[in-house]
Biotite code that builds the C-alpha atoms (Angstrom):
import biotite.structure as struc

atoms = struc.array([
    struc.Atom([-13.393, 31.220, -17.243], chain_id="A", res_id=1, res_name="MET", atom_name="CA", element="C"),
    struc.Atom([-16.098, 29.294, -15.199], chain_id="A", res_id=2, res_name="ARG", atom_name="CA", element="C"),
    struc.Atom([-15.906, 26.375, -17.716], chain_id="A", res_id=3, res_name="ASP", atom_name="CA", element="C"),
    struc.Atom([-12.162, 26.143, -17.298], chain_id="A", res_id=4, res_name="PHE", atom_name="CA", element="C"),
    struc.Atom([-12.329, 26.092, -13.528], chain_id="A", res_id=5, res_name="VAL", atom_name="CA", element="C"),
    struc.Atom([-15.110, 23.389, -13.703], chain_id="A", res_id=6, res_name="ASP", atom_name="CA", element="C"),
    struc.Atom([-13.145, 21.351, -16.347], chain_id="A", res_id=7, res_name="GLY", atom_name="CA", element="C"),
    struc.Atom([-9.913, 21.673, -14.012], chain_id="A", res_id=8, res_name="THR", atom_name="CA", element="C"),
    struc.Atom([-11.966, 20.513, -10.998], chain_id="A", res_id=9, res_name="ALA", atom_name="CA", element="C"),
    struc.Atom([-13.294, 17.550, -13.016], chain_id="A", res_id=10, res_name="PHE", atom_name="CA", element="C"),
    struc.Atom([-9.933, 16.498, -14.281], chain_id="A", res_id=11, res_name="ASN", atom_name="CA", element="C"),
    struc.Atom([-8.557, 16.689, -10.724], chain_id="A", res_id=12, res_name="ASN", atom_name="CA", element="C"),
    struc.Atom([-11.407, 14.603, -9.430], chain_id="A", res_id=13, res_name="GLU", atom_name="CA", element="C"),
    struc.Atom([-10.840, 12.088, -12.033], chain_id="A", res_id=14, res_name="GLN", atom_name="CA", element="C"),
    struc.Atom([-7.188, 11.895, -11.146], chain_id="A", res_id=15, res_name="GLY", atom_name="CA", element="C"),
    struc.Atom([-7.887, 11.277, -7.584], chain_id="A", res_id=16, res_name="ASN", atom_name="CA", element="C"),
    struc.Atom([-10.325, 8.403, -8.518], chain_id="A", res_id=17, res_name="ARG", atom_name="CA", element="C"),
    struc.Atom([-7.641, 6.908, -10.731], chain_id="A", res_id=18, res_name="ALA", atom_name="CA", element="C"),
    struc.Atom([-4.984, 7.090, -7.884], chain_id="A", res_id=19, res_name="ARG", atom_name="CA", element="C"),
    struc.Atom([-7.307, 5.518, -5.395], chain_id="A", res_id=20, res_name="LYS", atom_name="CA", element="C"),
    struc.Atom([-7.918, 2.690, -7.917], chain_id="A", res_id=21, res_name="LEU", atom_name="CA", element="C"),
    struc.Atom([-4.203, 2.078, -8.449], chain_id="A", res_id=22, res_name="PHE", atom_name="CA", element="C"),
    struc.Atom([-3.767, 2.107, -4.619], chain_id="A", res_id=23, res_name="ALA", atom_name="CA", element="C"),
    struc.Atom([-6.389, -0.602, -4.278], chain_id="A", res_id=24, res_name="ALA", atom_name="CA", element="C"),
    struc.Atom([-4.277, -2.562, -6.721], chain_id="A", res_id=25, res_name="VAL", atom_name="CA", element="C"),
    struc.Atom([-1.192, -2.166, -4.538], chain_id="A", res_id=26, res_name="VAL", atom_name="CA", element="C"),
    struc.Atom([-3.219, -3.393, -1.443], chain_id="A", res_id=27, res_name="LEU", atom_name="CA", element="C"),
    struc.Atom([-4.350, -6.318, -3.415], chain_id="A", res_id=28, res_name="ALA", atom_name="CA", element="C"),
    struc.Atom([-0.832, -7.052, -4.234], chain_id="A", res_id=29, res_name="ALA", atom_name="CA", element="C"),
    struc.Atom([0.194, -6.859, -0.745], chain_id="A", res_id=30, res_name="LEU", atom_name="CA", element="C"),
    struc.Atom([-2.714, -9.186, 0.325], chain_id="A", res_id=31, res_name="ASP", atom_name="CA", element="C"),
    struc.Atom([-1.719, -11.635, -2.197], chain_id="A", res_id=32, res_name="ASP", atom_name="CA", element="C"),
    struc.Atom([1.905, -11.501, -1.176], chain_id="A", res_id=33, res_name="ALA", atom_name="CA", element="C"),
    struc.Atom([0.864, -12.069, 2.473], chain_id="A", res_id=34, res_name="ILE", atom_name="CA", element="C"),
    struc.Atom([-1.217, -15.054, 1.391], chain_id="A", res_id=35, res_name="ALA", atom_name="CA", element="C"),
    struc.Atom([1.809, -16.566, -0.507], chain_id="A", res_id=36, res_name="ASP", atom_name="CA", element="C"),
    struc.Atom([3.826, -15.969, 2.750], chain_id="A", res_id=37, res_name="ASP", atom_name="CA", element="C"),
    struc.Atom([1.691, -17.859, 4.669], chain_id="A", res_id=38, res_name="LYS", atom_name="CA", element="C"),
    struc.Atom([1.169, -20.698, 2.180], chain_id="A", res_id=39, res_name="LYS", atom_name="CA", element="C"),
    struc.Atom([4.695, -20.826, 0.591], chain_id="A", res_id=40, res_name="TYR", atom_name="CA", element="C"),
    struc.Atom([6.994, -18.765, 2.691], chain_id="A", res_id=41, res_name="GLY", atom_name="CA", element="C"),
    struc.Atom([8.130, -16.515, 0.045], chain_id="A", res_id=42, res_name="ASN", atom_name="CA", element="C"),
    struc.Atom([5.785, -13.410, 0.332], chain_id="A", res_id=43, res_name="GLY", atom_name="CA", element="C"),
    struc.Atom([8.314, -10.707, 0.842], chain_id="A", res_id=44, res_name="PRO", atom_name="CA", element="C"),
    struc.Atom([10.376, -11.954, -2.257], chain_id="A", res_id=45, res_name="GLU", atom_name="CA", element="C"),
    struc.Atom([7.010, -12.051, -4.362], chain_id="A", res_id=46, res_name="GLN", atom_name="CA", element="C"),
    struc.Atom([6.143, -8.415, -3.350], chain_id="A", res_id=47, res_name="ILE", atom_name="CA", element="C"),
    struc.Atom([9.767, -7.281, -4.041], chain_id="A", res_id=48, res_name="ALA", atom_name="CA", element="C"),
    struc.Atom([9.711, -9.077, -7.495], chain_id="A", res_id=49, res_name="ARG", atom_name="CA", element="C"),
    struc.Atom([6.326, -7.407, -8.412], chain_id="A", res_id=50, res_name="TRP", atom_name="CA", element="C"),
    struc.Atom([7.462, -3.923, -7.145], chain_id="A", res_id=51, res_name="ALA", atom_name="CA", element="C"),
    struc.Atom([10.657, -4.023, -9.152], chain_id="A", res_id=52, res_name="ARG", atom_name="CA", element="C"),
    struc.Atom([8.845, -5.288, -12.281], chain_id="A", res_id=53, res_name="SER", atom_name="CA", element="C"),
    struc.Atom([7.850, -2.844, -14.986], chain_id="A", res_id=54, res_name="ARG", atom_name="CA", element="C"),
    struc.Atom([4.135, -3.399, -14.312], chain_id="A", res_id=55, res_name="ASP", atom_name="CA", element="C"),
    struc.Atom([4.718, -3.011, -10.527], chain_id="A", res_id=56, res_name="GLY", atom_name="CA", element="C"),
    struc.Atom([6.602, 0.132, -11.018], chain_id="A", res_id=57, res_name="ARG", atom_name="CA", element="C"),
    struc.Atom([4.009, 1.625, -13.189], chain_id="A", res_id=58, res_name="GLU", atom_name="CA", element="C"),
    struc.Atom([1.086, 0.698, -10.824], chain_id="A", res_id=59, res_name="VAL", atom_name="CA", element="C"),
    struc.Atom([3.190, 2.243, -7.771], chain_id="A", res_id=60, res_name="LEU", atom_name="CA", element="C"),
    struc.Atom([3.761, 5.372, -9.844], chain_id="A", res_id=61, res_name="THR", atom_name="CA", element="C"),
    struc.Atom([0.057, 5.615, -10.748], chain_id="A", res_id=62, res_name="CYS", atom_name="CA", element="C"),
    struc.Atom([-0.899, 5.250, -7.210], chain_id="A", res_id=63, res_name="ALA", atom_name="CA", element="C"),
    struc.Atom([1.258, 8.233, -6.301], chain_id="A", res_id=64, res_name="GLY", atom_name="CA", element="C"),
    struc.Atom([4.064, 6.018, -4.734], chain_id="A", res_id=65, res_name="ILE", atom_name="CA", element="C"),
    struc.Atom([7.667, 6.583, -5.859], chain_id="A", res_id=66, res_name="ASP", atom_name="CA", element="C"),
    struc.Atom([8.884, 3.104, -6.878], chain_id="A", res_id=67, res_name="PRO", atom_name="CA", element="C"),
    struc.Atom([12.329, 3.221, -5.211], chain_id="A", res_id=68, res_name="ASN", atom_name="CA", element="C"),
    struc.Atom([14.204, 0.577, -2.978], chain_id="A", res_id=69, res_name="GLU", atom_name="CA", element="C"),
    struc.Atom([13.048, 2.283, 0.188], chain_id="A", res_id=70, res_name="ARG", atom_name="CA", element="C"),
    struc.Atom([9.503, 1.534, -0.867], chain_id="A", res_id=71, res_name="VAL", atom_name="CA", element="C"),
    struc.Atom([10.417, -1.983, -1.970], chain_id="A", res_id=72, res_name="VAL", atom_name="CA", element="C"),
    struc.Atom([12.080, -2.611, 1.517], chain_id="A", res_id=73, res_name="SER", atom_name="CA", element="C"),
    struc.Atom([8.884, -1.161, 3.326], chain_id="A", res_id=74, res_name="GLY", atom_name="CA", element="C"),
    struc.Atom([6.700, -3.374, 1.317], chain_id="A", res_id=75, res_name="LEU", atom_name="CA", element="C"),
    struc.Atom([8.650, -6.407, 2.155], chain_id="A", res_id=76, res_name="MET", atom_name="CA", element="C"),
    struc.Atom([8.741, -5.470, 5.681], chain_id="A", res_id=77, res_name="GLU", atom_name="CA", element="C"),
    struc.Atom([4.989, -5.043, 5.729], chain_id="A", res_id=78, res_name="PHE", atom_name="CA", element="C"),
    struc.Atom([4.416, -8.423, 4.157], chain_id="A", res_id=79, res_name="VAL", atom_name="CA", element="C"),
    struc.Atom([6.869, -9.960, 6.578], chain_id="A", res_id=80, res_name="GLY", atom_name="CA", element="C"),
    struc.Atom([4.589, -8.859, 9.423], chain_id="A", res_id=81, res_name="LYS", atom_name="CA", element="C"),
    struc.Atom([1.751, -10.890, 7.963], chain_id="A", res_id=82, res_name="GLY", atom_name="CA", element="C"),
    struc.Atom([-0.939, -8.430, 8.861], chain_id="A", res_id=83, res_name="VAL", atom_name="CA", element="C"),
    struc.Atom([-3.729, -8.271, 6.108], chain_id="A", res_id=84, res_name="ARG", atom_name="CA", element="C"),
    struc.Atom([-4.098, -4.774, 4.761], chain_id="A", res_id=85, res_name="THR", atom_name="CA", element="C"),
    struc.Atom([-7.844, -4.601, 5.845], chain_id="A", res_id=86, res_name="SER", atom_name="CA", element="C"),
    struc.Atom([-6.820, -5.406, 9.281], chain_id="A", res_id=87, res_name="VAL", atom_name="CA", element="C"),
    struc.Atom([-3.780, -2.984, 9.357], chain_id="A", res_id=88, res_name="ALA", atom_name="CA", element="C"),
    struc.Atom([-6.021, -0.059, 8.245], chain_id="A", res_id=89, res_name="LEU", atom_name="CA", element="C"),
    struc.Atom([-8.903, -0.717, 10.690], chain_id="A", res_id=90, res_name="SER", atom_name="CA", element="C"),
    struc.Atom([-9.195, 1.447, 13.755], chain_id="A", res_id=91, res_name="ARG", atom_name="CA", element="C"),
    struc.Atom([-9.077, -1.529, 16.148], chain_id="A", res_id=92, res_name="GLU", atom_name="CA", element="C"),
    struc.Atom([-5.656, -2.545, 15.046], chain_id="A", res_id=93, res_name="GLU", atom_name="CA", element="C"),
    struc.Atom([-4.322, 1.001, 15.199], chain_id="A", res_id=94, res_name="SER", atom_name="CA", element="C"),
    struc.Atom([-5.538, 1.468, 18.719], chain_id="A", res_id=95, res_name="GLU", atom_name="CA", element="C"),
    struc.Atom([-4.095, -2.092, 19.636], chain_id="A", res_id=96, res_name="ARG", atom_name="CA", element="C"),
    struc.Atom([-0.712, -0.940, 18.250], chain_id="A", res_id=97, res_name="ARG", atom_name="CA", element="C"),
    struc.Atom([-0.709, 2.356, 20.090], chain_id="A", res_id=98, res_name="HIS", atom_name="CA", element="C"),
    struc.Atom([-1.617, 0.647, 23.314], chain_id="A", res_id=99, res_name="ALA", atom_name="CA", element="C"),
    struc.Atom([1.249, -1.855, 22.750], chain_id="A", res_id=100, res_name="ALA", atom_name="CA", element="C"),
    struc.Atom([3.760, 0.921, 22.045], chain_id="A", res_id=101, res_name="GLU", atom_name="CA", element="C"),
    struc.Atom([2.628, 2.673, 25.264], chain_id="A", res_id=102, res_name="ALA", atom_name="CA", element="C"),
    struc.Atom([3.074, -0.491, 27.371], chain_id="A", res_id=103, res_name="GLN", atom_name="CA", element="C"),
    struc.Atom([6.486, -0.986, 25.859], chain_id="A", res_id=104, res_name="ALA", atom_name="CA", element="C"),
    struc.Atom([7.461, 2.528, 26.697], chain_id="A", res_id=105, res_name="GLU", atom_name="CA", element="C"),
    struc.Atom([6.175, 2.188, 30.226], chain_id="A", res_id=106, res_name="ALA", atom_name="CA", element="C"),
    struc.Atom([8.181, -0.919, 30.901], chain_id="A", res_id=107, res_name="ALA", atom_name="CA", element="C"),
])
């Protein structure tokens, strides 16, 4: 019984690592689309094309993201904002956004 539990825990941990790896691929695709948007102006279309492609759908699924049109539109909106993923995930950016929202509500 103990070996079964250890094996299950190991498999779960391996699955979590794989999911994180695929999530990193999604973040890299977002950064590439943002760079394309700044350079060529077609970032949202690029990420939509990738997310709708067979490879993109597979990567999104392996990252634990359901590859539906709502997700594609969210990815396009994120790329359209032009904020790189490393900045968007940072604490400073989060605090700045909350402060801006609080100012907007107070005004």
